[in-house]
N, C-alpha and C positions, 0 to 999 in steps of 0.2 A: 270553570274548566280545570280539570286535574292536570298536574304536571305531565303525567304519562300521555294523556290525550293531546297535549300540546306539542308533542314531538313533531308531528306532521307540519304544524305551523312553523316550527323552528327550521325544519328542512326547507320549507318554502321561502322563509326569510333568507337563508343562505343562498338560495338560487336566485331570487328576484331582487333582493336589496343588496346583498353582499356580492352578487354577480359571480358566485362560484360556479365552476364548470359542473356539468352533470356527473362527470367522473368523481369530482371531489365530494359532491353532495351524496352520491351513492356510498362513498367510502365512510363519510360521517354517519350515515344511516346504519351501515354494518357495525361500525364501532360502538355507537350508543346502544344498539341492541345486544351487543355482547354483554354489556353490564346488566341490562335489564333481564336478559334471558338466563343469567347465572344467579338465580335465587335473589335477585334484587328487583322484586316485582312491585315495589312501591317507592314513590318519592314524596309521599304525603307528609312525612315527618323528617326531622333532622337526621341526616345520615351519620352513622357512627363510624369511628375509625375501625372498629372490629368488623363491621359489616363490609366495609370497603376492602380491608385486608383479606377477608374471606373470599371475596369475589376475585381479587387479584391472584390469590393463591390458586383458586380453581381454574382461572384462565391459564395460568402458567402450567398447571398440571395437565391441562387439555392438549398441550403441545404448541400453544400459541407462542410465537417468538416474543422476547422482551420488547422489541420495537413495536409489535402489534398491540401488546398489552398497554404500553405507554401511549400509543395513539388512541386507544379506546378510552383511557383515562382522560386524555386531552379533550376528546369529544364530549365526555360527561361534564367536564369543567366548563367547556364552551356553552353547552346547553343550560347549565345551572345559572351562569352569568346572564344569559339571554332571558331566562325565565324570571330572574329577579328584576331585570330592567322592565319587564312587561307586567309586573305585579302578580305573576302566576305563583311565584314562590315569595315568601316574606323577605323583607330587606335584610333581616338578621340571619338568613339562611347561609350557612358557611360550610364548605366542604372541608373535612379534616385534611391535614397534610398527608399526601399519598406516598407511601414507601414503595417505589417501583423497582422491578428488576434492573440490574445494572446494564446499561446499553453499551454495545461495542459499535464502533463506526467502521463498517467494512468499506474498503475502497471500491468504487464502481468499476465494473469490468469495462475494458476498452479494447476495441479492435484496432489493428495497426492500419497505417495509411494504405498499404497495398490491398488489404482485405476490403477496406471501405471503397477503394477505387473499383475493384472487381464487382462489388455488390451494386454500385450505382450505375455502372456503364452498361445499361440494358440496350441491346440492339433491336431493331425492328421499327416498322412504320405503322403498325396497327394502332388504333386508339388505345388499346390496353397497354401496349409497349410504351407509347408516348406518355400516357398518364403515369405509369409506374416509374418511368425514368424521371419525370418531373417531380413526382412525389419524393423519391429517394434523394434527388439532387437538392431539393428544398430542405428536407429534414437534416441531411448531413451538411449541406452548404450553409445553412442558417442556424442550425442547432436549436430549432424550435421544439416546444413540447408537443406531445400528441394532441392535446386539447386545442392548442393554438393552430395546429395543422388542420384539424377538422373544421375550424371556424374561419379559415382563410377565405376571403371573398375575392371574386374575380377582379373587382375594381382595386382591391388592395394589392393585387399582385401585378397586374399588367399596366396600371397607370403610372407606376413609379419608375419603370424602366430599369434602373440600376439598383433598386432596393425594393423591399416589400414592407408593408405595414402590418404589424402583428398586434393583436389584442391579448395581453398577457394576464397573469393573475391579478386579482383586484381591479380588473377593468383598466389596467395601465397599458397604454399604447407605446410601442417602440418601433423604430425604423431600423431594419437590418440590411446591410449591403448584400448585393447578389454578385457572385462570381460569374465568369463567362459561361461555364458549363451549365450552371443553374439557369442563367438567362436564356440560353439557347433551348434548353429543355422546356422551360416555361412557355416560350414563344411557340414551339412546335405543338405542345399540348393545347395551348389556348386556341390555336387555329383548328385543331381537330375537335376540340370541345364545342366551338361555336357552330360546327356543322351538325352537332347532335341535337340541338334544340332543347337543352336542359332547362326546366322551369325554375331552377334554383340559382341563386347567385354564388353559392359555394363553389370554390374553384375545383376541388377534387370530388368527383362524383362516382357513384356506382353506375357502371355502363349498362346494366340491365334496367334498373328502375329510374335512372337519371336523377336520383335523389342524392343528397350528400353522403359521402362515405361515412361509415360508422367506425368506431374505434376498433372493433373486432375485424372489420374489413381491412383497415390499414395494417393491423398486426398480421393478418393472414397473408396479405400481399408481400410484406417484407420477409416473412418467414419463407414463403414459397420461392421468392426470388433468390434468397440465400441458398436454398436447396438446389435450385436450377443452376446456380453459378458454381456449385460444388464446394461451397463454404461449409466447413465442418463445425461451425458455431451456430447455435440457434439465434438468428437475428431478431431483434425487436426494436421498435421506434426509439426508446430511450438510450439504447446502445449507441445510436448514431449521434444523439445529443452529447453523450459522454465523449465520443470520438471527436466531435467538433471542438469541444472545449479543450480536450487534452492536446490535440494536434495543433490548435491555434496557440495555446499557451506554450507549448514546446518550441514553436517557431518564433514567437514574438516575445515571450516573457512578460507581456503586459497584462497583469492580473485585473486591473481596473477595466480595461477594454473588454476582456472576456466576461467580466461581471455584467457590464452594460449589455453586451450582445445576448447573454443568456437570460437577462431580465431578473437577476438575483437581487433581492432587496438588501441582503447583508453580504459583505465581502467574505465573511467566514464560510458561507455556503460554497463560494467559488474556490476557496483555498484548498478544498479536498483534492483539486487537480494538481496543486503543487506537490502534495504528498504522493500523488500517483506518479508524477514525473520523476520525483526523487527515487521512488521504488524502482522505476525503470532504469534510472542511472545506476542505482545500487546493484541491480542484477547484472548490468553490463560490466560494472567494476569487478564484481565477484567472478565473472567468467573470463575477463580479459587481463586484469592487472596481475603482474607476476607476484606481487606481494600479497595478493588476496587468494591466490590458488592454494588449495590444500595439497600438501606433499604426501606421497605414499610413504608408509613405513615410518 
């Protein structure tokens, strides 16, 4: 089997053995094909630095961001390591050191507490209202990822009472406490859901098909609820995860606890929120402190 023909096997390995989410596998597939589609149509021989530099330059000129180029290179590196381990590529096959565009680390966008509160407090007793309220309360109240939200099972949500069981990246399980508002919303939606007779154990379902909600479905719900609430920011699931982390860290100052709740493997990933809070404090200082104000003339 040729290396190129084995890409589908690699993607299946990521999904079935590494237990990556479908969202992650799809991203890897897009990333690896960026390299293949840009005049890198063979992996039969040793890749040269010149060939890789040419691909990276072409990807950059196409308008792809440095972060996307780096992610594509990472996908290629991951595939090559897997192919070597399976004997598809020779043991002495080595990728040259990649010179990638310099990455900047943009701070995540975060909505304030009042905006988050307006977004999640959905009134109404219809199944749609109850589901959407529970969905937003869980995402903001627990800070879970979109993929984790999609795979939440009914038993993982309602059997724990004051907490939910989440299956995170790398098939790692964690327990997250539930606040009163989230518990109430979950209880109300669980009762409405039980009357619908859904054949799936997924907690959040499409009300027409009674099948699990898709990622697009969740994104659409959140965006539309934001518009209906008169919020002038385009809301999306990860925005509430950022808000959860930032608001919790701002109130508690406990970085380790926030790391545990977010399911971050490395503390450095969580530390971005300390920079975010510092930026907020710096903005307040610039606007309020008499020694920070610029004087006219």
